[in-house]
C-alpha positions in Angstrom: 0.1 0.0 -0.1 2.7 2.2 1.1 4.3 1.9 -2.2 1.2 2.8 -4.4 0.5 6.0 -2.1 4.0 6.7 -1.9 4.8 10.6 -1.3 0.9 11.6 -2.1 -0.3 11.1 1.3 -0.2 8.6 4.3 -1.0 4.9 5.2 -2.6 4.4 8.9 -3.8 1.4 10.5 -7.1 2.6 12.5 -8.2 -0.4 14.0 -8.6 -4.1 13.7 -8.3 -4.6 9.7 -9.2 -1.1 8.6 -6.6 1.4 7.1 -7.1 5.0 6.4 -5.4 6.7 3.5 -5.0 10.4 3.2 -4.2 12.2 0.0 -3.7 15.9 0.0 -4.3 18.0 -3.3 -6.2 15.3 -5.1 -8.8 15.3 -7.2 -11.8 12.4 -6.8 -10.6 10.9 -10.2 -7.1 10.6 -9.1 -8.0 9.4 -5.5 -10.5 6.8 -7.4 -7.9 5.7 -9.7 -5.4 5.2 -6.7 -8.1 3.1 -4.9 -8.6 0.9 -7.9 -5.0 0.5 -8.4 -5.0 -0.7 -4.6 -7.6 -3.3 -5.4 -6.0 -4.6 -8.3 -2.4 -4.7 -6.5 -4.1 -6.8 -3.7 -6.1 -9.3 -6.0 -3.5 -10.3 -8.2 -1.0 -11.1 -5.4 -2.0 -14.0 -3.3 -0.6 -14.5 0.1 1.9 -17.2 0.9 0.9 -18.0 4.6 2.8 -20.8 6.9 1.1 -24.2 7.0 -1.0 -23.4 4.0 -0.3 -25.6 0.8 -1.4 -23.1 -1.6 -1.5 -19.0 -1.8 -4.3 -17.7 -0.4 -6.1 -14.9 -2.5 -6.8 -11.7 -0.8 -9.4 -8.6 -1.9 -9.9 -5.4 -0.1 -12.8 -3.1 -0.1 -12.4 0.7 0.0 -15.0 3.5 0.9 -13.5 6.7 -0.4 -14.9 10.6 0.5 -13.4 13.6 -0.8 -13.9 16.8 0.8 -12.6 20.4 0.4 -9.5 21.8 2.1 -10.5 23.6 5.8 -9.3 24.8 8.7 -12.2 23.0 10.4 -11.0 19.6 9.4 -8.8 19.6 12.4 -11.8 19.7 14.8 -12.2 16.2 16.2 -16.2 16.1 15.7 -15.5 17.2 11.8 -12.9 14.3 11.8 -15.6 12.0 13.3 -17.8 12.6 10.8 -15.4 12.2 7.9 -14.4 8.8 9.3 -18.0 7.7 9.9 -18.7 8.8 6.0 -16.0 6.8 4.7 -17.0 3.5 7.0 -20.3 3.9 5.4 -19.1 3.8 2.2 -16.7 0.8 3.0 -19.6 -1.2 4.1 -21.4 -0.2 0.9 -18.4 -1.5 -1.3 -18.6 -4.8 0.8 -22.1 -5.1 0.2 -21.4 -5.0 -3.4 -19.2 -7.9 -3.4 -15.9 -7.0 -1.8 -13.1 -5.9 -3.9 -14.9 -2.9 -4.7 -14.3 1.1 -4.3 -17.5 3.1 -3.4 -17.6 6.8 -3.3 -19.8 9.0 -0.6 -19.8 12.5 -0.9 -18.7 14.2 2.0 -21.0 17.0 3.9 -18.1 18.6 4.9 
C-alpha cells in the first residue's frame, strides 16, 4: 500500500483490519484511480502463509470520501464525521461483493 500511495499521502491503521489513506491536493478522479489500483495490486498477489499448501487470495474493499480543504478539518467532531462517512462507503463496497471501491460525497 505504501508504495502505491508513495509521497501523495499517508497510510494509517485505524483498528482491526481497517486502514485509512489520507491524500492531500488530490481530485476525486485521482483518488478513485489510486483506490482501484490498490484493489488490483492486492487481488493479483495471493499471500503465502505458513502451514497453507497454496497461496491465499486476498481482496480489499475501499470506502472513499473527498472533501474540500478547510481549517475546520482539524476539529475532532468533523474528523469523526468524515471517518463515519468513509466507513459507510466501505460497508457499501463490502455489500457490493468486496474488492470494490465506493464513493460517498462528504458533507464537510
